[in-house]
N, CA and C of each residue as an Amber inpcrd file, in Angstrom:
protein
   387
 161.3270000-129.3200000  42.2540000 161.9190000-129.9040000  41.0690000
 163.0780000-130.8160000  41.4250000 162.9200000-131.5870000  42.4650000
 163.9890000-132.4970000  42.8540000 164.0710000-133.6860000  41.9030000
 163.0530000-133.8800000  41.1170000 163.0330000-135.0130000  40.1870000
 162.5800000-134.5160000  38.8220000 162.7510000-135.3600000  37.8450000
 162.4050000-135.0130000  36.4680000 160.9330000-135.3190000  36.2580000
 160.1240000-134.3090000  36.1150000 158.6800000-134.4730000  35.9980000
 158.2970000-135.0270000  34.6300000 157.1360000-135.6840000  34.5480000
 156.6920000-136.2320000  33.2560000 156.5360000-135.1610000  32.1780000
 156.1100000-133.9680000  32.5610000 155.9420000-132.9060000  31.5630000
 157.3000000-132.4820000  31.0040000 158.3550000-132.5030000  31.8270000
 159.6900000-132.1720000  31.3510000 160.1960000-133.2350000  30.3890000
 159.9310000-134.4730000  30.6950000 160.3400000-135.5600000  29.8050000
 159.6240000-135.4610000  28.4700000 158.3340000-135.1260000  28.5000000
 157.5800000-134.9890000  27.2590000 158.1050000-133.8260000  26.4240000
 158.3780000-132.7060000  27.0690000 158.8940000-131.5370000  26.3440000
 160.2610000-131.8470000  25.7500000 161.1330000-132.4490000  26.5350000
 162.4870000-132.7400000  26.0480000 162.4650000-133.7560000  24.9120000
 161.7400000-134.8350000  25.0810000 161.7540000-135.8740000  24.0460000
 161.1030000-135.3920000  22.7550000 159.9890000-134.7020000  22.8450000
 159.3170000-134.2250000  21.6300000 160.1280000-133.1390000  20.9330000
 160.7340000-132.2530000  21.6970000 161.5560000-131.2020000  21.0940000
 162.7560000-131.7960000  20.3730000 163.4170000-132.7420000  21.0190000
 164.5970000-133.3530000  20.4190000 164.2480000-134.2040000  19.2030000
 163.0980000-134.8820000  19.2310000 162.6920000-135.6750000  18.0690000
 162.4280000-134.7870000  16.8590000 161.7150000-133.6880000  17.0720000
 161.4190000-132.7710000  15.9730000 162.6980000-132.1240000  15.4480000
 163.5560000-131.6770000  16.3540000 164.8050000-131.0330000  15.9430000
 165.7000000-132.0080000  15.1890000 165.7650000-133.2370000  15.6510000
 166.5940000-134.2320000  14.9800000 166.0490000-134.5550000  13.5910000
 164.7330000-134.6620000  13.4660000 164.1320000-134.9570000  12.1580000
 164.3750000-133.8230000  11.1650000 164.1640000-132.5970000  11.5950000
 164.3610000-131.4500000  10.7010000 165.8430000-131.2720000  10.3750000
 166.7090000-131.4650000  11.3510000 168.1470000-131.3610000  11.1030000
 168.6040000-132.4370000  10.1190000 168.0620000-133.6400000  10.2360000
 168.4030000-134.7070000   9.2920000 167.9370000-134.3660000   7.8840000
 166.7510000-133.7800000   7.7650000 166.2680000-133.3530000   6.4460000
 167.1750000-132.2840000   5.8480000 167.5510000-131.3270000   6.6640000
 168.4500000-130.2780000   6.1770000 169.7860000-130.8510000   5.7210000
 170.3120000-131.7590000   6.4920000 171.6390000-132.3000000   6.1850000
 171.6050000-133.2750000   5.0130000 170.6220000-134.1560000   5.0010000
 170.6070000-135.2070000   3.9840000 170.0230000-134.7570000   2.6450000
 168.9590000-133.9900000   2.6810000 168.3130000-133.5970000   1.4200000
 168.9430000-132.3780000   0.7750000 169.2810000-131.3790000   1.5900000
 169.7740000-130.1210000   1.0250000 171.2570000-129.8770000   1.2960000
 171.9270000-130.8110000   1.9510000 173.3570000-130.7060000   2.2470000
 173.7010000-129.4090000   2.9840000 172.8350000-129.0070000   3.8890000
 173.0380000-127.8270000   4.7220000 173.4740000-128.2970000   6.1100000
 174.7590000-128.5950000   6.2500000 175.2510000-129.1970000   7.4850000
 175.3660000-128.1940000   8.6300000 175.8120000-126.9870000   8.3500000
 175.9430000-125.9780000   9.4050000 174.5670000-125.5740000   9.9440000
 173.5810000-125.2720000   9.0810000 172.2460000-124.9770000   9.6210000
 171.6280000-126.1510000  10.3770000 171.9040000-127.3770000   9.9440000
 171.3790000-128.5440000  10.6580000 171.9790000-128.6290000  12.0610000
 173.2780000-128.4220000  12.1530000 173.9280000-128.4310000  13.4700000
 173.4390000-127.2670000  14.3300000 173.2340000-126.1070000  13.7060000
 172.7430000-124.9440000  14.4470000 171.3340000-125.1820000  14.9760000
 170.5040000-125.8450000  14.1870000 169.1400000-126.1470000  14.6280000
 169.1560000-127.0550000  15.8460000 169.9290000-128.1290000  15.7740000
 169.9750000-129.0680000  16.8880000 170.6120000-128.4370000  18.1250000
 171.6830000-127.6700000  17.9270000 172.3120000-126.9840000  19.0530000
 171.3680000-125.9520000  19.6600000 170.6250000-125.2500000  18.8220000
 169.6460000-124.2840000  19.3180000 168.5800000-124.9520000  20.1590000
 168.1580000-126.1390000  19.7400000 167.1610000-126.8820000  20.5150000
 167.7290000-127.2970000  21.8720000 168.9580000-127.7930000  21.8810000
 169.5790000-128.1820000  23.1540000 169.7460000-126.9820000  24.0840000
 170.1960000-125.8630000  23.5350000 170.3870000-124.6640000  24.3490000
 169.0400000-124.1190000  24.8120000 168.0320000-124.1930000  23.9500000
 166.6920000-123.7520000  24.3340000 166.1130000-124.5950000  25.4560000
 166.3150000-125.9080000  25.3810000 165.8570000-126.7850000  26.4650000
 166.5810000-126.4770000  27.7690000 167.8910000-126.3040000  27.6780000
 168.6550000-125.9830000  28.8830000 168.1880000-124.6630000  29.4870000
 167.9390000-123.6880000  28.6420000 167.4790000-122.3890000  29.1260000
 166.0920000-122.4970000  29.7550000 165.2100000-123.2280000  29.1060000
 163.8490000-123.4020000  29.6150000 163.8530000-124.0880000  30.9800000
 164.6330000-125.1580000  31.1060000 164.6760000-125.8700000  32.3750000
 165.4230000-125.0740000  33.4440000 166.3920000-124.2700000  33.0440000
 167.1010000-123.4320000  34.0060000 166.1820000-122.3460000  34.5580000
 165.3510000-121.7870000  33.7060000 164.3870000-120.7750000  34.1710000
 163.4310000-121.4000000  35.1750000 162.9400000-122.5970000  34.8750000
 162.0250000-123.2780000  35.7940000 162.7130000-123.5880000  37.1290000
 163.9540000-124.0290000  37.0580000 164.6840000-124.3370000  38.2940000
 164.9600000-123.0690000  39.1030000 165.2690000-121.9850000  38.4210000
 165.4890000-120.7140000  39.1210000 164.2250000-120.2530000  39.8220000
 163.0910000-120.4530000  39.1790000 161.8240000-120.0800000  39.8090000
 161.5760000-120.9290000  41.0480000 161.8640000-122.2180000  40.9710000
 161.7070000-123.0770000  42.1480000 162.6140000-122.6290000  43.2880000
 163.8700000-122.3030000  42.9630000 164.7930000-121.8460000  44.0060000
 164.3330000-120.5310000  44.6080000 163.7690000-119.6450000  43.7890000
 163.2500000-118.3830000  44.2970000 162.0920000-118.6230000  45.2540000
 161.2370000-119.5650000  44.9080000 160.0860000-119.8540000  45.7730000
 160.5390000-120.4380000  47.1140000 161.6180000-121.2100000  47.1110000
 162.1020000-121.8160000  48.3490000 162.9430000-120.8570000  49.1710000
 163.7920000-120.0620000  48.5100000 164.7370000-119.2090000  49.2240000
 164.1880000-117.8270000  49.5480000 163.1800000-117.3920000  48.8300000
 162.6020000-116.0800000  49.0880000 163.3950000-114.9630000  48.4360000
 163.2430000-113.7640000  48.9820000 163.8380000-112.5690000  48.3830000
 165.3690000-112.5690000  48.4190000 165.9600000-113.3400000  49.2830000
 167.4160000-113.3940000  49.3740000 168.0730000-113.9480000  48.1120000
 167.3230000-114.6860000  47.3230000 167.8630000-115.2920000  46.1060000
 167.6940000-114.3860000  44.8880000 166.9450000-113.3020000  45.0250000
 166.6230000-112.4210000  43.8970000 167.8380000-111.8590000  43.1660000
 168.8990000-111.3880000  43.8390000 170.0630000-110.8810000  43.0880000
 170.7260000-111.9560000  42.2230000 170.7260000-113.2010000  42.7030000
 171.3440000-114.2800000  41.9350000 170.5430000-114.5850000  40.6690000
 169.2300000-114.4660000  40.7540000 168.3970000-114.7120000  39.5710000
 168.6890000-113.6670000  38.5030000 168.8930000-112.4310000  38.8990000
 169.2150000-111.3880000  37.9290000 170.5410000-111.6760000  37.2300000
 171.5390000-112.0760000  37.9960000 172.8530000-112.3950000  37.4200000
 172.7450000-113.6140000  36.5080000 172.0380000-114.6430000  36.9560000
 171.8570000-115.8360000  36.1420000 171.1310000-115.5170000  34.8420000
 170.1300000-114.6390000  34.9180000 169.3800000-114.2600000  33.7200000
 170.2460000-113.5530000  32.6920000 171.0790000-112.6550000  33.1610000
 171.9790000-111.9390000  32.2450000 172.9690000-112.9080000  31.6160000
 173.5460000-113.7940000  32.4060000 174.4850000-114.7790000  31.8660000
 173.8110000-115.7160000  30.8690000 172.5810000-116.1320000  31.1740000
 171.8450000-117.0210000  30.2710000 171.5890000-116.3430000  28.9350000
 171.1990000-115.0790000  28.9600000 170.9410000-114.3420000  27.7210000
 172.2270000-114.1440000  26.9310000 173.3210000-113.8200000  27.6130000
 174.5980000-113.6380000  26.9250000 175.0930000-114.9350000  26.2880000
 174.9860000-116.0380000  27.0130000 175.4360000-117.3220000  26.4700000
 174.5650000-117.7810000  25.3040000 173.2550000-117.6690000  25.4650000
 172.3540000-118.0910000  24.3850000 172.4750000-117.1690000  23.1780000
 172.7930000-115.9090000  23.4010000 172.9540000-114.9730000  22.2970000
 174.2800000-115.1160000  21.5880000 175.3100000-115.5480000  22.3080000
 176.6280000-115.7050000  21.6980000 176.7890000-117.0580000  21.0170000
 175.9930000-118.0290000  21.4090000 176.1380000-119.3830000  20.8740000
 176.0660000-119.4630000  19.3450000 175.1230000-118.7880000  18.6790000
 175.0860000-118.9460000  17.2240000 176.3240000-118.4050000  16.5260000
 176.9800000-117.4180000  17.1060000 178.1910000-116.8900000  16.4930000
 179.3380000-117.8910000  16.5890000 179.3440000-118.7070000  17.6510000
 180.3580000-119.7420000  17.7690000 180.0110000-120.9530000  16.9100000
 178.7190000-121.2510000  16.7790000 178.2830000-122.4180000  16.0150000
 178.3590000-122.1490000  14.5150000 177.7810000-121.0390000  14.0910000
 177.6710000-120.7300000  12.6680000 178.8750000-119.9430000  12.1730000
 179.4000000-119.0650000  13.0100000 180.5140000-118.2240000  12.5950000
 180.0770000-117.2330000  11.5350000 180.8040000-117.1810000  10.4480000
 180.4420000-116.2870000   9.3490000 179.6870000-117.0570000   8.2720000
 178.9320000-118.0200000   8.7080000 178.2230000-118.8980000   7.7840000
 176.9890000-118.2600000   7.1820000 176.1750000-119.0730000   6.5800000
 174.9890000-118.5730000   5.8890000 173.9370000-118.0580000   6.8690000
 173.0910000-117.1730000   6.3680000 172.0130000-116.6190000   7.1960000
 171.0820000-117.7250000   7.6660000 170.9770000-118.8010000   6.8840000
 170.1080000-119.9090000   7.2620000 170.5460000-120.5390000   8.5790000
 171.8420000-120.5150000   8.8540000 172.3440000-121.0510000  10.1140000
 171.8260000-120.2810000  11.3170000 171.7950000-118.9730000  11.2080000
 171.2770000-118.1460000  12.3030000 169.7670000-118.3370000  12.4600000
 169.0750000-118.4330000  11.3370000 167.6280000-118.6400000  11.3780000
 167.2830000-119.9870000  12.0130000 168.0040000-121.0370000  11.6160000
 167.6970000-122.3490000  12.1740000 168.0720000-122.4360000  13.6530000
 169.1310000-121.7260000  14.0670000 169.4520000-121.6880000  15.4990000
 168.2870000-121.0640000  16.2730000 167.7960000-119.9610000  15.7800000
 166.6800000-119.2870000  16.4440000 165.4410000-120.1710000  16.4650000
 165.1650000-120.8430000  15.3530000 164.0140000-121.7550000  15.3050000
 164.1950000-122.8930000  16.3040000 165.3890000-123.4400000  16.3770000
 165.6480000-124.5060000  17.3390000 165.5760000-124.0280000  18.7780000
 165.9670000-122.7840000  19.0040000 165.9570000-122.2340000  20.3630000
 164.5290000-122.0350000  20.8820000 163.6190000-121.5740000  20.0300000
 162.2520000-121.3140000  20.4870000 161.3500000-122.5350000  20.3600000
 161.7920000-123.5660000  19.6430000 160.9650000-124.7620000  19.4800000
 160.5980000-125.4280000  20.8070000 161.5180000-125.5780000  21.7670000
 161.1170000-126.1960000  23.0430000 160.0390000-125.4010000  23.7880000
 160.0490000-124.0960000  23.6470000 159.0050000-123.2920000  24.2840000
 157.6520000-123.5850000  23.6480000 157.6150000-123.6690000  22.3250000
 156.3700000-123.9900000  21.6310000 155.8900000-125.3910000  22.0040000
 156.8070000-126.3330000  22.0820000 156.4390000-127.6990000  22.4670000
 155.9340000-127.7190000  23.9090000 156.5720000-126.9630000  24.7890000
 156.1300000-126.9030000  26.1880000 154.7100000-126.3490000  26.2890000
 154.4150000-125.3410000  25.4980000 153.0670000-124.7730000  25.5040000
 152.0540000-125.8150000  25.0500000 152.3740000-126.5320000  23.9760000
 151.4500000-127.5500000  23.4600000 151.2810000-128.7160000  24.4290000
 152.3650000-129.1530000  25.0540000 152.2850000-130.2610000  26.0110000
 151.4680000-129.8520000  27.2260000 151.7050000-128.6700000  27.7490000
 150.9610000-128.2330000  28.9280000 149.4900000-128.0000000  28.5960000
 149.2340000-127.4900000  27.3960000 147.8440000-127.3080000  26.9560000
 147.1320000-128.6580000  26.8950000 147.8230000-129.6720000  26.3810000
 147.2220000-131.0070000  26.3220000 146.9490000-131.5470000  27.7150000
 147.8200000-131.2590000  28.6680000 147.5950000-131.6870000  30.0430000
 146.3260000-131.0430000  30.6100000 146.1170000-129.7750000  30.2850000
 144.9300000-129.0670000  30.7700000 143.6740000-129.6250000  30.1140000
 143.7320000-129.8790000  28.8130000 142.5760000-130.4130000  28.0890000
 142.2000000-131.7830000  28.6360000 143.2010000-132.5960000  28.9610000
 142.9370000-133.9350000  29.4950000 142.4590000-133.8890000  30.9470000
 142.5240000-132.7220000  31.5780000 142.0470000-132.6000000  32.9560000
 143.0600000-133.0270000  33.9870000 144.2910000-133.2540000  33.5660000
 145.3450000-133.6550000  34.5010000 146.2980000-132.5110000  34.6710000
 146.8920000-132.4350000  35.8300000 147.9130000-131.4220000  36.0760000
 149.1300000-132.1260000  36.6420000 149.9100000-132.7760000  35.7540000
 151.1050000-133.4970000  36.1980000 152.1680000-132.5350000  36.6890000
 152.1120000-131.2640000  36.2670000 153.1130000-130.3070000  36.6970000
 153.0070000-130.0190000  38.1860000 151.8300000-130.2200000  38.7600000
 151.6430000-129.9650000  40.1860000 151.9920000-131.1740000  41.0310000
 152.3070000-132.2880000  40.3950000 152.6010000-133.5220000  41.1250000
 153.8950000-133.4270000  41.8940000
């Protein structure tokens, strides 16, 4: 993963486009500014988490078992940061803010599944490039 693969670019751009469109609808049509910000922040944090997991796996494959304790520590920190983020973003706000953060957080994973599935259907494996 020394470079940004085409599948990563597709996942990031599609996730951010969808999150931005839905956040704009929330903010402009329903005047729900905190949930809109939580959705977009959740998407950014979800993308960062997704790419960090992939990078950790690459480092594990290169470094071997010696890197295993660091992956455990990184995993715990990633879960704590991603779990604490909505409380800092939404605070004591509406339940919709927490829901939209969660939706934004898992959206990049769903987009990644769809993008990779399309790569398989097309008969190409850009992830192996």
